[in-house]
KOLGU-4560 file (N, C-alpha, C; in nm, 3 decimals, padded with zeros to 5 digits):
<recs>
<n_xx: -03.906 n_yy: -27.397 n_zz: 08.721 ca_xx: -03.951 ca_yy: -27.383 ca_zz: 08.569 c_xx: -03.912 c_yy: -27.258 c_zz: 08.515 mol: A seq: 1 type: MET>
<n_xx: -03.959 n_yy: -27.113 n_zz: 08.591 ca_xx: -03.958 ca_yy: -27.039 ca_zz: 08.524 c_xx: -03.821 c_yy: -26.971 c_zz: 08.490 mol: A seq: 2 type: GLN>
<n_xx: -03.732 n_yy: -27.002 n_zz: 08.572 ca_xx: -03.605 ca_yy: -26.957 ca_zz: 08.556 c_xx: -03.536 c_yy: -27.061 c_zz: 08.454 mol: A seq: 3 type: GLU>
<n_xx: -03.565 n_yy: -27.189 n_zz: 08.413 ca_xx: -03.549 ca_yy: -27.275 ca_zz: 08.333 c_xx: -03.567 c_yy: -27.226 c_zz: 08.189 mol: A seq: 4 type: GLU>
<n_xx: -03.725 n_yy: -27.162 n_zz: 08.176 ca_xx: -03.792 ca_yy: -27.114 ca_zz: 08.049 c_xx: -03.689 c_yy: -27.002 c_zz: 08.030 mol: A seq: 5 type: ARG>
<n_xx: -03.648 n_yy: -26.922 n_zz: 08.084 ca_xx: -03.585 ca_yy: -26.798 ca_zz: 08.110 c_xx: -03.473 c_yy: -26.837 c_zz: 08.007 mol: A seq: 6 type: LYS>
<n_xx: -03.383 n_yy: -26.917 n_zz: 08.046 ca_xx: -03.276 ca_yy: -26.975 ca_zz: 08.053 c_xx: -03.240 c_yy: -27.014 c_zz: 07.880 mol: A seq: 7 type: ILE>
<n_xx: -03.344 n_yy: -27.108 n_zz: 07.865 ca_xx: -03.369 ca_yy: -27.164 ca_zz: 07.740 c_xx: -03.403 c_yy: -27.059 c_zz: 07.618 mol: A seq: 8 type: SER>
<n_xx: -03.491 n_yy: -26.959 n_zz: 07.633 ca_xx: -03.528 ca_yy: -26.875 ca_zz: 07.568 c_xx: -03.368 c_yy: -26.797 c_zz: 07.535 mol: A seq: 9 type: GLU>
<n_xx: -03.306 n_yy: -26.761 n_zz: 07.631 ca_xx: -03.178 ca_yy: -26.688 ca_zz: 07.620 c_xx: -03.095 c_yy: -26.742 c_zz: 07.520 mol: A seq: 10 type: GLN>
<n_xx: -03.096 n_yy: -26.906 n_zz: 07.522 ca_xx: -03.005 ca_yy: -26.958 ca_zz: 07.436 c_xx: -03.041 c_yy: -26.967 c_zz: 07.299 mol: A seq: 11 type: TYR>
<n_xx: -03.156 n_yy: -26.993 n_zz: 07.282 ca_xx: -03.256 ca_yy: -27.016 ca_zz: 07.183 c_xx: -03.216 c_yy: -26.884 c_zz: 07.066 mol: A seq: 12 type: SER>
<n_xx: -03.239 n_yy: -26.766 n_zz: 07.188 ca_xx: -03.210 ca_yy: -26.644 ca_zz: 07.102 c_xx: -03.033 c_yy: -26.600 c_zz: 07.047 mol: A seq: 13 type: ALA>
<n_xx: -02.948 n_yy: -26.676 n_zz: 07.133 ca_xx: -02.825 ca_yy: -26.695 ca_zz: 07.097 c_xx: -02.771 c_yy: -26.758 c_zz: 06.992 mol: A seq: 14 type: LEU>
<n_xx: -02.873 n_yy: -26.872 n_zz: 06.976 ca_xx: -02.844 ca_yy: -26.974 ca_zz: 06.856 c_xx: -02.874 c_yy: -26.916 c_zz: 06.759 mol: A seq: 15 type: VAL>
<n_xx: -03.004 n_yy: -26.874 n_zz: 06.745 ca_xx: -03.057 ca_yy: -26.803 ca_zz: 06.603 c_xx: -03.000 c_yy: -26.675 c_zz: 06.591 mol: A seq: 16 type: ASN>
<n_xx: -02.912 n_yy: -26.579 n_zz: 06.650 ca_xx: -02.805 ca_yy: -26.483 ca_zz: 06.622 c_xx: -02.715 c_yy: -26.550 c_zz: 06.526 mol: A seq: 17 type: LYS>
<n_xx: -02.665 n_yy: -26.661 n_zz: 06.606 ca_xx: -02.538 ca_yy: -26.727 ca_zz: 06.551 c_xx: -02.541 c_yy: -26.773 c_zz: 06.401 mol: A seq: 18 type: ALA>
<n_xx: -02.667 n_yy: -26.839 n_zz: 06.392 ca_xx: -02.703 ca_yy: -26.897 ca_zz: 06.292 c_xx: -02.721 c_yy: -26.759 c_zz: 06.189 mol: A seq: 19 type: TYR>
<n_xx: -02.785 n_yy: -26.665 n_zz: 06.253 ca_xx: -02.805 ca_yy: -26.601 ca_zz: 06.083 c_xx: -02.661 c_yy: -26.492 c_zz: 06.046 mol: A seq: 20 type: SER>
<n_xx: -02.583 n_yy: -26.518 n_zz: 06.158 ca_xx: -02.451 ca_yy: -26.411 ca_zz: 06.148 c_xx: -02.379 c_yy: -26.533 c_zz: 06.044 mol: A seq: 21 type: THR>
<n_xx: -02.353 n_yy: -26.655 n_zz: 06.061 ca_xx: -02.294 ca_yy: -26.773 ca_zz: 05.987 c_xx: -02.384 c_yy: -26.814 c_zz: 05.842 mol: A seq: 22 type: LEU>
<n_xx: -02.483 n_yy: -26.787 n_zz: 05.858 ca_xx: -02.587 ca_yy: -26.802 ca_zz: 05.718 c_xx: -02.522 c_yy: -26.682 c_zz: 05.602 mol: A seq: 23 type: HIS>
<n_xx: -02.499 n_yy: -26.549 n_zz: 05.667 ca_xx: -02.502 ca_yy: -26.437 ca_zz: 05.582 c_xx: -02.395 c_yy: -26.428 c_zz: 05.569 mol: A seq: 24 type: GLN>
<n_xx: -02.327 n_yy: -26.441 n_zz: 05.420 ca_xx: -02.158 ca_yy: -26.382 ca_zz: 05.393 c_xx: -02.102 c_yy: -26.274 c_zz: 05.464 mol: A seq: 25 type: PRO>
<n_xx: -02.200 n_yy: -26.176 n_zz: 05.456 ca_xx: -02.134 ca_yy: -26.046 ca_zz: 05.499 c_xx: -02.105 c_yy: -26.065 c_zz: 05.651 mol: A seq: 26 type: LEU>
<n_xx: -02.231 n_yy: -26.094 n_zz: 05.714 ca_xx: -02.230 ca_yy: -26.087 ca_zz: 05.853 c_xx: -02.132 c_yy: -26.174 c_zz: 05.928 mol: A seq: 27 type: ALA>
<n_xx: -02.113 n_yy: -26.293 n_zz: 05.802 ca_xx: -01.980 ca_yy: -26.377 ca_zz: 05.902 c_xx: -01.835 c_yy: -26.331 c_zz: 05.868 mol: A seq: 28 type: ARG>
<n_xx: -01.807 n_yy: -26.255 n_zz: 05.765 ca_xx: -01.696 ca_yy: -26.193 ca_zz: 05.722 c_xx: -01.684 c_yy: -26.072 c_zz: 05.840 mol: A seq: 29 type: GLY>
<n_xx: -01.797 n_yy: -26.001 n_zz: 05.880 ca_xx: -01.757 ca_yy: -25.911 ca_zz: 05.991 c_xx: -01.714 c_yy: -25.989 c_zz: 06.124 mol: A seq: 30 type: LEU>
<n_xx: -01.773 n_yy: -26.062 n_zz: 06.133 ca_xx: -01.779 ca_yy: -26.137 ca_zz: 06.265 c_xx: -01.620 c_yy: -26.212 c_zz: 06.296 mol: A seq: 31 type: TYR>
<n_xx: -01.593 n_yy: -26.256 n_zz: 06.144 ca_xx: -01.439 ca_yy: -26.298 ca_zz: 06.138 c_xx: -01.323 c_yy: -26.188 c_zz: 06.162 mol: A seq: 32 type: ILE>
<n_xx: -01.351 n_yy: -26.055 n_zz: 06.115 ca_xx: -01.296 ca_yy: -25.948 ca_zz: 06.170 c_xx: -01.301 c_yy: -25.922 c_zz: 06.271 mol: A seq: 33 type: LEU>
<n_xx: -01.389 n_yy: -25.924 n_zz: 06.325 ca_xx: -01.426 ca_yy: -25.870 ca_zz: 06.480 c_xx: -01.317 c_yy: -25.991 c_zz: 06.567 mol: A seq: 34 type: HIS>
<n_xx: -01.328 n_yy: -26.096 n_zz: 06.536 ca_xx: -01.219 ca_yy: -26.191 ca_zz: 06.608 c_xx: -01.081 c_yy: -26.172 c_zz: 06.605 mol: A seq: 35 type: LEU>
<n_xx: -01.048 n_yy: -26.099 n_zz: 06.493 ca_xx: -00.950 ca_yy: -26.040 ca_zz: 06.482 c_xx: -00.891 c_yy: -25.902 c_zz: 06.518 mol: A seq: 36 type: HIS>
<n_xx: -00.975 n_yy: -25.855 n_zz: 06.589 ca_xx: -00.997 ca_yy: -25.708 ca_zz: 06.629 c_xx: -00.990 c_yy: -25.596 c_zz: 06.565 mol: A seq: 37 type: GLY>
<n_xx: -01.048 n_yy: -25.637 n_zz: 06.438 ca_xx: -01.114 ca_yy: -25.561 ca_zz: 06.361 c_xx: -01.247 c_yy: -25.510 c_zz: 06.349 mol: A seq: 38 type: ILE>
<n_xx: -01.313 n_yy: -25.376 n_zz: 06.370 ca_xx: -01.452 ca_yy: -25.368 ca_zz: 06.349 c_xx: -01.428 c_yy: -25.252 c_zz: 06.197 mol: A seq: 39 type: ASN>
<n_xx: -01.501 n_yy: -25.265 n_zz: 06.123 ca_xx: -01.517 ca_yy: -25.242 ca_zz: 05.979 c_xx: -01.555 c_yy: -25.116 c_zz: 05.964 mol: A seq: 40 type: LEU>
<n_xx: -01.536 n_yy: -24.971 n_zz: 05.942 ca_xx: -01.630 ca_yy: -24.891 ca_zz: 05.927 c_xx: -01.618 c_yy: -24.821 c_zz: 05.760 mol: A seq: 41 type: HIS>
<n_xx: -01.713 n_yy: -24.787 n_zz: 05.745 ca_xx: -01.712 ca_yy: -24.762 ca_zz: 05.584 c_xx: -01.610 c_yy: -24.597 c_zz: 05.590 mol: A seq: 42 type: GLU>
<n_xx: -01.512 n_yy: -24.620 n_zz: 05.520 ca_xx: -01.396 ca_yy: -24.494 ca_zz: 05.521 c_xx: -01.374 c_yy: -24.467 c_zz: 05.359 mol: A seq: 43 type: ASP>
<n_xx: -01.436 n_yy: -24.366 n_zz: 05.323 ca_xx: -01.472 ca_yy: -24.371 ca_zz: 05.174 c_xx: -01.294 c_yy: -24.286 c_zz: 05.151 mol: A seq: 44 type: THR>
<n_xx: -01.208 n_yy: -24.274 n_zz: 05.233 ca_xx: -01.084 ca_yy: -24.219 ca_zz: 05.226 c_xx: -00.958 c_yy: -24.324 c_zz: 05.199 mol: A seq: 45 type: ARG>
<n_xx: -01.003 n_yy: -24.448 n_zz: 05.236 ca_xx: -00.914 ca_yy: -24.584 ca_zz: 05.241 c_xx: -01.005 c_yy: -24.658 c_zz: 05.098 mol: A seq: 46 type: GLU>
<n_xx: -01.103 n_yy: -24.612 n_zz: 05.022 ca_xx: -01.189 ca_yy: -24.643 ca_zz: 04.904 c_xx: -01.151 c_yy: -24.588 c_zz: 04.794 mol: A seq: 47 type: THR>
<n_xx: -01.123 n_yy: -24.752 n_zz: 04.683 ca_xx: -01.110 ca_yy: -24.699 ca_zz: 04.562 c_xx: -01.143 c_yy: -24.573 c_zz: 04.497 mol: A seq: 48 type: ASP>
<n_xx: -01.125 n_yy: -24.473 n_zz: 04.451 ca_xx: -01.246 ca_yy: -24.345 ca_zz: 04.358 c_xx: -01.324 c_yy: -24.452 c_zz: 04.266 mol: A seq: 49 type: PRO>
<n_xx: -01.225 n_yy: -24.533 n_zz: 04.162 ca_xx: -01.331 ca_yy: -24.604 ca_zz: 04.087 c_xx: -01.428 c_yy: -24.704 c_zz: 04.125 mol: A seq: 50 type: GLN>
<n_xx: -01.405 n_yy: -24.769 n_zz: 04.240 ca_xx: -01.538 ca_yy: -24.832 ca_zz: 04.293 c_xx: -01.646 c_yy: -24.733 c_zz: 04.334 mol: A seq: 51 type: PHE>
<n_xx: -01.607 n_yy: -24.611 n_zz: 04.409 ca_xx: -01.716 ca_yy: -24.549 ca_zz: 04.470 c_xx: -01.781 c_yy: -24.465 c_zz: 04.328 mol: A seq: 52 type: LEU>
<n_xx: -01.702 n_yy: -24.438 n_zz: 04.209 ca_xx: -01.773 ca_yy: -24.393 ca_zz: 04.108 c_xx: -01.886 c_yy: -24.514 c_zz: 04.044 mol: A seq: 53 type: ALA>
<n_xx: -01.833 n_yy: -24.653 n_zz: 04.051 ca_xx: -01.934 ca_yy: -24.716 ca_zz: 04.018 c_xx: -02.076 c_yy: -24.772 c_zz: 04.112 mol: A seq: 54 type: GLU>
<n_xx: -02.018 n_yy: -24.751 n_zz: 04.266 ca_xx: -02.123 ca_yy: -24.766 ca_zz: 04.343 c_xx: -02.259 c_yy: -24.623 c_zz: 04.282 mol: A seq: 55 type: ILE>
<n_xx: -02.186 n_yy: -24.536 n_zz: 04.284 ca_xx: -02.283 ca_yy: -24.388 ca_zz: 04.231 c_xx: -02.344 c_yy: -24.432 c_zz: 04.134 mol: A seq: 56 type: MET>
<n_xx: -02.283 n_yy: -24.509 n_zz: 04.035 ca_xx: -02.350 ca_yy: -24.505 ca_zz: 03.877 c_xx: -02.456 c_yy: -24.580 c_zz: 03.884 mol: A seq: 57 type: GLU>
<n_xx: -02.428 n_yy: -24.729 n_zz: 04.013 ca_xx: -02.545 ca_yy: -24.848 ca_zz: 04.020 c_xx: -02.666 c_yy: -24.758 c_zz: 04.096 mol: A seq: 58 type: THR>
<n_xx: -02.628 n_yy: -24.649 n_zz: 04.183 ca_xx: -02.742 ca_yy: -24.603 ca_zz: 04.264 c_xx: -02.822 c_yy: -24.494 c_zz: 04.176 mol: A seq: 59 type: ASN>
<n_xx: -02.767 n_yy: -24.459 n_zz: 04.051 ca_xx: -02.821 ca_yy: -24.349 ca_zz: 04.008 c_xx: -02.908 c_yy: -24.426 c_zz: 03.883 mol: A seq: 60 type: GLU>
<n_xx: -02.840 n_yy: -24.557 n_zz: 03.860 ca_xx: -02.955 ca_yy: -24.657 ca_zz: 03.764 c_xx: -03.076 c_yy: -24.683 c_zz: 03.826 mol: A seq: 61 type: GLU>
<n_xx: -03.017 n_yy: -24.716 n_zz: 03.932 ca_xx: -03.145 ca_yy: -24.755 ca_zz: 04.023 c_xx: -03.225 c_yy: -24.694 c_zz: 04.079 mol: A seq: 62 type: LEU>
<n_xx: -03.200 n_yy: -24.539 n_zz: 04.089 ca_xx: -03.301 ca_yy: -24.404 ca_zz: 04.122 c_xx: -03.382 c_yy: -24.422 c_zz: 03.971 mol: A seq: 63 type: ALA>
<n_xx: -03.329 n_yy: -24.416 n_zz: 03.866 ca_xx: -03.398 ca_yy: -24.415 ca_zz: 03.734 c_xx: -03.460 c_yy: -24.537 c_zz: 03.665 mol: A seq: 64 type: GLU>
<n_xx: -03.455 n_yy: -24.646 n_zz: 03.770 ca_xx: -03.510 ca_yy: -24.746 ca_zz: 03.711 c_xx: -03.678 c_yy: -24.762 c_zz: 03.698 mol: A seq: 65 type: ALA>
<n_xx: -03.731 n_yy: -24.793 n_zz: 03.577 ca_xx: -03.890 ca_yy: -24.755 ca_zz: 03.549 c_xx: -03.978 c_yy: -24.877 c_zz: 03.541 mol: A seq: 66 type: GLN>
<n_xx: -03.893 n_yy: -24.972 n_zz: 03.473 ca_xx: -03.975 ca_yy: -25.096 ca_zz: 03.448 c_xx: -03.940 c_yy: -25.207 c_zz: 03.521 mol: A seq: 67 type: HIS>
<n_xx: -04.018 n_yy: -25.317 n_zz: 03.535 ca_xx: -03.981 ca_yy: -25.417 ca_zz: 03.653 c_xx: -03.848 c_yy: -25.483 c_zz: 03.541 mol: A seq: 68 type: PRO>
<n_xx: -03.842 n_yy: -25.486 n_zz: 03.460 ca_xx: -03.693 ca_yy: -25.592 ca_zz: 03.377 c_xx: -03.551 c_yy: -25.483 c_zz: 03.451 mol: A seq: 69 type: HIS>
<n_xx: -03.600 n_yy: -25.356 n_zz: 03.442 ca_xx: -03.495 ca_yy: -25.292 ca_zz: 03.488 c_xx: -03.440 c_yy: -25.309 c_zz: 03.638 mol: A seq: 70 type: ASP>
<n_xx: -03.509 n_yy: -25.334 n_zz: 03.694 ca_xx: -03.478 ca_yy: -25.334 ca_zz: 03.847 c_xx: -03.443 c_yy: -25.480 c_zz: 03.888 mol: A seq: 71 type: VAL>
<n_xx: -03.482 n_yy: -25.580 n_zz: 03.791 ca_xx: -03.442 ca_yy: -25.716 ca_zz: 03.771 c_xx: -03.327 c_yy: -25.718 c_zz: 03.715 mol: A seq: 72 type: ARG>
<n_xx: -03.296 n_yy: -25.621 n_zz: 03.657 ca_xx: -03.126 ca_yy: -25.639 ca_zz: 03.581 c_xx: -03.052 c_yy: -25.595 c_zz: 03.663 mol: A seq: 73 type: ARG>
<n_xx: -03.076 n_yy: -25.492 n_zz: 03.748 ca_xx: -02.992 ca_yy: -25.467 ca_zz: 03.854 c_xx: -02.955 c_yy: -25.533 c_zz: 03.934 mol: A seq: 74 type: LEU>
<n_xx: -03.063 n_yy: -25.584 n_zz: 03.994 ca_xx: -03.058 ca_yy: -25.704 ca_zz: 04.085 c_xx: -02.973 c_yy: -25.812 c_zz: 04.078 mol: A seq: 75 type: GLU>
<n_xx: -02.991 n_yy: -25.904 n_zz: 03.955 ca_xx: -02.911 ca_yy: -25.994 ca_zz: 03.882 c_xx: -02.789 c_yy: -25.958 c_zz: 03.881 mol: A seq: 76 type: ASN>
<n_xx: -02.741 n_yy: -25.827 n_zz: 03.882 ca_xx: -02.591 ca_yy: -25.778 ca_zz: 03.830 c_xx: -02.552 c_yy: -25.787 c_zz: 03.992 mol: A seq: 77 type: ALA>
<n_xx: -02.625 n_yy: -25.739 n_zz: 04.090 ca_xx: -02.597 ca_yy: -25.686 ca_zz: 04.226 c_xx: -02.570 c_yy: -25.850 c_zz: 04.281 mol: A seq: 78 type: ASN>
<n_xx: -02.603 n_yy: -25.898 n_zz: 04.255 ca_xx: -02.604 ca_yy: -26.047 ca_zz: 04.302 c_xx: -02.508 c_yy: -26.146 c_zz: 04.233 mol: A seq: 79 type: LYS>
<n_xx: -02.449 n_yy: -26.120 n_zz: 04.126 ca_xx: -02.355 ca_yy: -26.197 ca_zz: 04.036 c_xx: -02.207 c_yy: -26.111 c_zz: 04.152 mol: A seq: 80 type: SER>
<n_xx: -02.213 n_yy: -25.980 n_zz: 04.160 ca_xx: -02.070 ca_yy: -25.878 ca_zz: 04.238 c_xx: -02.077 c_yy: -25.936 c_zz: 04.361 mol: A seq: 81 type: VAL>
<n_xx: -02.198 n_yy: -25.952 n_zz: 04.419 ca_xx: -02.209 ca_yy: -26.011 ca_zz: 04.547 c_xx: -02.157 c_yy: -26.167 c_zz: 04.582 mol: A seq: 82 type: MET>
<n_xx: -02.189 n_yy: -26.230 n_zz: 04.487 ca_xx: -02.131 ca_yy: -26.407 ca_zz: 04.463 c_xx: -02.004 c_yy: -26.404 c_zz: 04.439 mol: A seq: 83 type: ASP>
<n_xx: -01.946 n_yy: -26.289 n_zz: 04.378 ca_xx: -01.820 ca_yy: -26.295 ca_zz: 04.328 c_xx: -01.728 c_yy: -26.232 c_zz: 04.476 mol: A seq: 84 type: LYS>
<n_xx: -01.776 n_yy: -26.176 n_zz: 04.515 ca_xx: -01.713 ca_yy: -26.124 ca_zz: 04.644 c_xx: -01.682 c_yy: -26.172 c_zz: 04.773 mol: A seq: 85 type: LEU>
<n_xx: -01.793 n_yy: -26.279 n_zz: 04.774 ca_xx: -01.833 ca_yy: -26.377 ca_zz: 04.875 c_xx: -01.721 c_yy: -26.473 c_zz: 04.841 mol: A seq: 86 type: THR>
<n_xx: -01.693 n_yy: -26.512 n_zz: 04.705 ca_xx: -01.562 ca_yy: -26.602 ca_zz: 04.704 c_xx: -01.441 c_yy: -26.525 c_zz: 04.751 mol: A seq: 87 type: LYS>
<n_xx: -01.416 n_yy: -26.421 n_zz: 04.684 ca_xx: -01.302 ca_yy: -26.342 ca_zz: 04.749 c_xx: -01.294 c_yy: -26.335 c_zz: 04.827 mol: A seq: 88 type: ASP>
<n_xx: -01.377 n_yy: -26.286 n_zz: 04.952 ca_xx: -01.381 ca_yy: -26.277 ca_zz: 05.086 c_xx: -01.306 c_yy: -26.421 c_zz: 05.140 mol: A seq: 89 type: VAL>
<n_xx: -01.402 n_yy: -26.551 n_zz: 05.071 ca_xx: -01.336 ca_yy: -26.660 ca_zz: 05.152 c_xx: -01.190 c_yy: -26.704 c_zz: 05.115 mol: A seq: 90 type: ALA>
<n_xx: -01.158 n_yy: -26.688 n_zz: 05.003 ca_xx: -01.001 ca_yy: -26.678 ca_zz: 04.924 c_xx: -00.921 c_yy: -26.606 c_zz: 05.028 mol: A seq: 91 type: LYS>
<n_xx: -00.937 n_yy: -26.493 n_zz: 05.064 ca_xx: -00.853 ca_yy: -26.402 ca_zz: 05.161 c_xx: -00.837 c_yy: -26.441 c_zz: 05.293 mol: A seq: 92 type: ALA>
<n_xx: -00.964 n_yy: -26.522 n_zz: 05.355 ca_xx: -00.988 ca_yy: -26.569 ca_zz: 05.498 c_xx: -00.882 c_yy: -26.657 c_zz: 05.489 mol: A seq: 93 type: PHE>
<n_xx: -00.909 n_yy: -26.755 n_zz: 05.393 ca_xx: -00.810 ca_yy: -26.880 ca_zz: 05.395 c_xx: -00.672 c_yy: -26.895 c_zz: 05.379 mol: A seq: 94 type: ARG>
<n_xx: -00.677 n_yy: -26.772 n_zz: 05.319 ca_xx: -00.489 ca_yy: -26.707 ca_zz: 05.306 c_xx: -00.433 c_yy: -26.658 c_zz: 05.392 mol: A seq: 95 type: ALA>
<n_xx: -00.528 n_yy: -26.653 n_zz: 05.499 ca_xx: -00.447 ca_yy: -26.535 ca_zz: 05.610 c_xx: -00.451 c_yy: -26.401 c_zz: 05.583 mol: A seq: 96 type: GLY>
<n_xx: -00.493 n_yy: -26.352 n_zz: 05.469 ca_xx: -00.481 ca_yy: -26.198 ca_zz: 05.403 c_xx: -00.613 c_yy: -26.116 c_zz: 05.478 mol: A seq: 97 type: ASP>
<n_xx: -00.605 n_yy: -26.094 n_zz: 05.584 ca_xx: -00.737 ca_yy: -26.010 ca_zz: 05.703 c_xx: -00.711 c_yy: -25.887 c_zz: 05.584 mol: A seq: 98 type: ILE>
<n_xx: -00.635 n_yy: -25.817 n_zz: 05.546 ca_xx: -00.630 ca_yy: -25.686 ca_zz: 05.453 c_xx: -00.733 c_yy: -25.696 c_zz: 05.357 mol: A seq: 99 type: ASP>
<n_xx: -00.667 n_yy: -25.787 n_zz: 05.296 ca_xx: -00.744 ca_yy: -25.796 ca_zz: 05.162 c_xx: -00.894 c_yy: -25.855 c_zz: 05.196 mol: A seq: 100 type: ALA>
<n_xx: -00.895 n_yy: -25.907 n_zz: 05.311 ca_xx: -01.057 ca_yy: -25.942 ca_zz: 05.335 c_xx: -01.133 c_yy: -25.820 c_zz: 05.415 mol: A seq: 101 type: ALA>
<n_xx: -01.068 n_yy: -25.738 n_zz: 05.447 ca_xx: -01.116 ca_yy: -25.614 ca_zz: 05.500 c_xx: -01.168 c_yy: -25.529 c_zz: 05.377 mol: A seq: 102 type: LYS>
<n_xx: -01.093 n_yy: -25.507 n_zz: 05.315 ca_xx: -01.153 ca_yy: -25.482 ca_zz: 05.171 c_xx: -01.212 c_yy: -25.469 c_zz: 05.091 mol: A seq: 103 type: GLN>
<n_xx: -01.271 n_yy: -25.625 n_zz: 05.083 ca_xx: -01.371 ca_yy: -25.712 ca_zz: 05.010 c_xx: -01.470 c_yy: -25.712 c_zz: 05.092 mol: A seq: 104 type: VAL>
<n_xx: -01.434 n_yy: -25.673 n_zz: 05.238 ca_xx: -01.568 ca_yy: -25.687 ca_zz: 05.268 c_xx: -01.697 c_yy: -25.554 c_zz: 05.332 mol: A seq: 105 type: LEU>
<n_xx: -01.558 n_yy: -25.418 n_zz: 05.238 ca_xx: -01.566 ca_yy: -25.306 ca_zz: 05.279 c_xx: -01.692 c_yy: -25.300 c_zz: 05.169 mol: A seq: 106 type: LEU>
<n_xx: -01.653 n_yy: -25.326 n_zz: 05.003 ca_xx: -01.716 ca_yy: -25.373 ca_zz: 04.930 c_xx: -01.876 c_yy: -25.442 c_zz: 04.909 mol: A seq: 107 type: LYS>
<n_xx: -01.842 n_yy: -25.529 n_zz: 05.010 ca_xx: -01.974 ca_yy: -25.596 ca_zz: 05.046 c_xx: -02.060 c_yy: -25.533 c_zz: 05.090 mol: A seq: 108 type: MET>
<n_xx: -02.022 n_yy: -25.452 n_zz: 05.189 ca_xx: -02.109 ca_yy: -25.356 ca_zz: 05.255 c_xx: -02.201 c_yy: -25.288 c_zz: 05.177 mol: A seq: 109 type: LYS>
<n_xx: -02.136 n_yy: -25.232 n_zz: 05.070 ca_xx: -02.186 ca_yy: -25.111 ca_zz: 04.976 c_xx: -02.280 c_yy: -25.213 c_zz: 04.913 mol: A seq: 110 type: TYR>
<n_xx: -02.228 n_yy: -25.305 n_zz: 04.855 ca_xx: -02.360 ca_yy: -25.380 ca_zz: 04.758 c_xx: -02.435 c_yy: -25.404 c_zz: 04.816 mol: A seq: 111 type: TYR>
<n_xx: -02.424 n_yy: -25.477 n_zz: 04.965 ca_xx: -02.551 ca_yy: -25.506 ca_zz: 05.054 c_xx: -02.627 c_yy: -25.383 c_zz: 05.066 mol: A seq: 112 type: SER>
<n_xx: -02.591 n_yy: -25.276 n_zz: 05.088 ca_xx: -02.690 ca_yy: -25.206 ca_zz: 05.087 c_xx: -02.774 c_yy: -25.135 c_zz: 04.939 mol: A seq: 113 type: SER>
<n_xx: -02.715 n_yy: -25.190 n_zz: 04.874 ca_xx: -02.748 ca_yy: -25.166 ca_zz: 04.702 c_xx: -02.882 c_yy: -25.276 c_zz: 04.721 mol: A seq: 114 type: ILE>
<n_xx: -02.849 n_yy: -25.407 n_zz: 04.743 ca_xx: -02.946 ca_yy: -25.491 ca_zz: 04.762 c_xx: -03.066 c_yy: -25.499 c_zz: 04.832 mol: A seq: 115 type: ALA>
<n_xx: -03.056 n_yy: -25.390 n_zz: 04.973 ca_xx: -03.153 ca_yy: -25.344 ca_zz: 05.021 c_xx: -03.241 c_yy: -25.273 c_zz: 04.973 mol: A seq: 116 type: ALA>
<n_xx: -03.188 n_yy: -25.175 n_zz: 04.874 ca_xx: -03.239 ca_yy: -25.062 ca_zz: 04.836 c_xx: -03.319 c_yy: -25.110 c_zz: 04.694 mol: A seq: 117 type: ARG>
<n_xx: -03.260 n_yy: -25.233 n_zz: 04.656 ca_xx: -03.347 ca_yy: -25.285 ca_zz: 04.518 c_xx: -03.476 c_yy: -25.374 c_zz: 04.613 mol: A seq: 118 type: ILE>
<n_xx: -03.468 n_yy: -25.450 n_zz: 04.700 ca_xx: -03.556 ca_yy: -25.472 ca_zz: 04.775 c_xx: -03.679 c_yy: -25.416 c_zz: 04.818 mol: A seq: 119 type: LYS>
<n_xx: -03.638 n_yy: -25.296 n_zz: 04.892 ca_xx: -03.791 ca_yy: -25.189 ca_zz: 04.884 c_xx: -03.815 c_yy: -25.154 c_zz: 04.769 mol: A seq: 120 type: ASP>
<n_xx: -03.724 n_yy: -25.134 n_zz: 04.672 ca_xx: -03.760 ca_yy: -25.081 ca_zz: 04.536 c_xx: -03.883 c_yy: -25.169 c_zz: 04.493 mol: A seq: 121 type: LEU>
<n_xx: -03.836 n_yy: -25.308 n_zz: 04.520 ca_xx: -03.952 ca_yy: -25.437 ca_zz: 04.440 c_xx: -04.092 c_yy: -25.401 c_zz: 04.536 mol: A seq: 122 type: LYS>
<n_xx: -04.072 n_yy: -25.424 n_zz: 04.635 ca_xx: -04.155 ca_yy: -25.432 ca_zz: 04.736 c_xx: -04.282 c_yy: -25.314 c_zz: 04.735 mol: A seq: 123 type: GLN>
<n_xx: -04.229 n_yy: -25.173 n_zz: 04.738 ca_xx: -04.284 ca_yy: -25.048 ca_zz: 04.670 c_xx: -04.349 c_yy: -25.078 c_zz: 04.517 mol: A seq: 124 type: LYS>
<n_xx: -04.299 n_yy: -25.102 n_zz: 04.431 ca_xx: -04.349 ca_yy: -25.159 ca_zz: 04.331 c_xx: -04.426 c_yy: -25.267 c_zz: 04.279 mol: A seq: 125 type: ALA>
<n_xx: -04.448 n_yy: -25.364 n_zz: 04.372 ca_xx: -04.539 ca_yy: -25.499 ca_zz: 04.366 c_xx: -04.427 c_yy: -25.570 c_zz: 04.295 mol: A seq: 126 type: GLY>
<n_xx: -04.301 n_yy: -25.600 n_zz: 04.277 ca_xx: -04.237 ca_yy: -25.670 ca_zz: 04.156 c_xx: -04.207 c_yy: -25.764 c_zz: 04.250 mol: A seq: 127 type: ILE>
<n_xx: -04.241 n_yy: -25.881 n_zz: 04.203 ca_xx: -04.184 ca_yy: -25.975 ca_zz: 04.248 c_xx: -04.042 c_yy: -26.072 c_zz: 04.189 mol: A seq: 128 type: GLU>
</recs>
């Protein structure tokens, strides 16, 4: 009985991890890359300088955000970008263009980091 419970808990944890991976577009895309033998590491040498400038600007705006409406505006803008990138990565995978998918997923990692900063800022400021 104890052994069956242990096995059940292990399978339950595995199913929960799989669900979480498949439910989140970035995690799902990174997993698909992994299936193709590619592990994505943030490498700024391969990243478009204009894109990095946009990320820096967004981070500066976030650092300077004083009012809840500024934070919500940045959150909405970030969500819009992530939605577009999610569509772009799905299109790249459907087309079998792994290199394009890799580039989109790299961008998604940056915007995911911004989303986490926004979430933290909202929690600290008591913004709903």
